[in-house]
Each structure stands twice: as C-alpha cells, then as structure tokens.
N, C-alpha and C positions, 0 to 999 in steps of 0.2 A: 764777302759772304762766307768766308772760310771760318768765321767764328761761330757759325750756327752748328748746333748739335743735332744729330739725327735722333729721331724718336726711338725709344727702346723697342726691342722686338716683343711681340705680344706673349711669346712663350719662350723661355730659354731653351736653347738647343741641348743643354745638359739635362740629365735626369736627376730629379731630386731624390736623395736616398731615403728620406722619411716617407715620401709618397710611394716609393717602391716597396718599402717595408709594410706600409698600411695595405697596399694592394695585395701583397703576398699573404698577409694575415687574413684578409677578407676572402681570398680564393681558398685558403686552407679551411676556413670556417664553413664556406659554402659547399665544399666538396666532402664534408663529413658524411658518414653513413646516416641514413634516415633515423635510425634508432638512437643516435647520439645527439639529436637535435632536441632542444628544450621543449618545443611544442609537442613532440611525440611523447616525451617522458611525462609531461603534465597530463596529456590525454590518457596515457596508460594508468597513471595514479588515480585519476577520476573514475575510470572504468573499474579499476581494482576496488575502489571504495564501494561502488554500486554492487559489484559481485559479492563482496564480503557482507554487505548489508542484506542483500537478498538471501544469501546462504544462511545467515544467522536468524532471519525473521521468518523464513519459510520452514516447512516441515509439517508432518502430519500430526494432528491432534487426536488421532484415533484412540490413543491410550488415556486421554484425559477423562476423568470422571464427569458425569453430568453435574449441573449446577446444584442439585439437591441430592439427598440420599436416594438410593434406588428402591425405595419402598413401594413405588408405583409400578412394579413389574407384575405382569400377569401372564399365564400360559396361553399361547395363542392356538393351541390344539395340535400343532404339528411338531411338538417337542422343543421348539425354540421359545424364547421369551420376547415379548414386545412391550414397550412401555405403554401404560394406560395414557390416554389423551389427557393432558393437563396443560392447558394453554395459559395459565396464570403463574406468575412468579411466586405467589403465596401458597402454591400447592406443595405437596410432599414429595412428588416424583420429579423426574426430568421435565423440563419445559418442552412440551411436544404439541404438535397440531398437524393434521393431515398426514403427509408422508415425511414430516420433518421433526427434528429435535435439535435443541441448542446444545452445542458442545462447549464446555467451559462456561465462562461468564458472559452474560449479555450486559454490555456496558452502555449506560445512558449518561452522557455528559453534555456540557455546554460547548458549542463550537465558537469560532471567532466572530460569527455574525449574531451571537446571542440567540441561537436556535438549538434545537436538540441534535445531538450527534450520537447516533446509535451504531454500535459496532458489535458484531457477533459472528460466530462461525456455526454452521449448521450441518447436520448429517442427514442424508437421504435414507430414511428407514423403509422406503417403499421397495417394490419388486422390480422396478424399471427405471431407466434413466429419466431424470426429471429436472426441470428448472423451476426454482421457487420464485413465487411472487406473493408476498404477504404483507400484512399491515401490523405494525407494533403500536399498541395503544398504551399511553403513559397516563397513569392515574395517580391522584392524590386523594386518598380515601375513596369516595365513590365518584368524584369529579374527574372528568377527562381533561387533562391539562395539555396534552399534545399527542400527535400521531406521527409515525414515520412509515414511509412506504419502502419496502426492501425487496431486492431481487437477487438471484444468483444465476450463474451460467449453468449449463447442463452438468449434472452431477450424477455419477453412477451409484447404484444401490450400495449402501454401506460406506460410501466415501464422504469426505468432509470438504466443504467449501466456505468461502467467505461471502457473507451477504453484504451487498452495497445498499446502504440506507440513505434516504433523503427526507428531510423534514423542513417545512417552512414555518412551523409554529414557534413562537417565542418561548424561550426556556423559562420554566418555573421551578425554582429549587424546592426540594423537599418531597419529590415524588415518592410514592409508597409501593406501587405495584405496576407491573407491565403485563399486558396480555398480547397474545399473538394469534392471528387467524389468517387463513388463506384469503387473498384479495379477490379471487374468482370462485 
C-alpha cells in the first residue's frame, strides 16, 4: 500500500500572489472616501441637473405684459389702475376674471391622452391672499368643445403663480376662443 497517493490538501498552505493582489485592490477601492465612489458622483450629477432645470424654468413673470394690449385699463378711483373684467380671449384687454388675470399666454394644447392640456400663469389682482379655483371653457365659434378645471395655491396680492389645470374632454383641433370664470 505504499503505492497509494494521498489526496491533495483542500487549500494550499502558500498564498496565491494574484489573490493577494485582487484582495488589496478590493480593499483600496472599498476604503475610498464616499465622494469618490461612482454612486455618489452619479447622484450628484442627477441632483445638479434638477437644480439647473429648476433654476432656469422658475422666476417671476411679473414683468411680462398681458396677453393683449392694455387698452382695457380703467381708473379704479384711488389713483391706481385696474384692468376691466374681460374673461374672453377675444377681448381687447388682459384676460381677467374675479381677482385674477392671466400673465403671458394661456396655452391650450393636446396632451398624451388626446385631451386638453391647459397651461397658464395667473396674477392675484385682489387685495388679500387668495387661492384660485376657476373653469376654462374652450370654444370653437359658439360651440363649447371642452372645459378644464384649474386651481392655484395661496397667492399674495400682486404675485404670480402657476395654475394646475385638468380636463377629461377629448381634444378638438381648431378652437377659436377661451373664456375663464370662477368655479364658485
């Protein structure tokens, strides 16, 4: 029985230099500072993109002219001017209703669900903080082709905010006029 070989040891007693080098590399990579790791750099890049996007898209539209010429101004008796109420886009003055007026353009487009997508910014022309809740009616001639319900958060007098609008009406191209009125 002297011819029999003994089975090899399960693990050599010597250290493998390649395994040692790989372990040293893994330890060095794991012990890097947190800001040098890829996952943090990627997160910072994504946050940076959001910050830049928010900074470039936000800002006050207080200096923007109304959608129409300011021929609809009248003296309100205390030395200031207040737009005459004109809640139709076919009017000559700024698009106004209640304590609100449209700042810039009122955009009516088609959304991804083939419904109306209404986007607008509004100014509180009242004397106190107010949250808007109003209805935009979309007309083609004298026919109503769609409506959108819009709301705003609390807006201080003279300040501008974005109206969030929602419609479930199917989009009909070729609308000619919009009207706005308070929902309550």
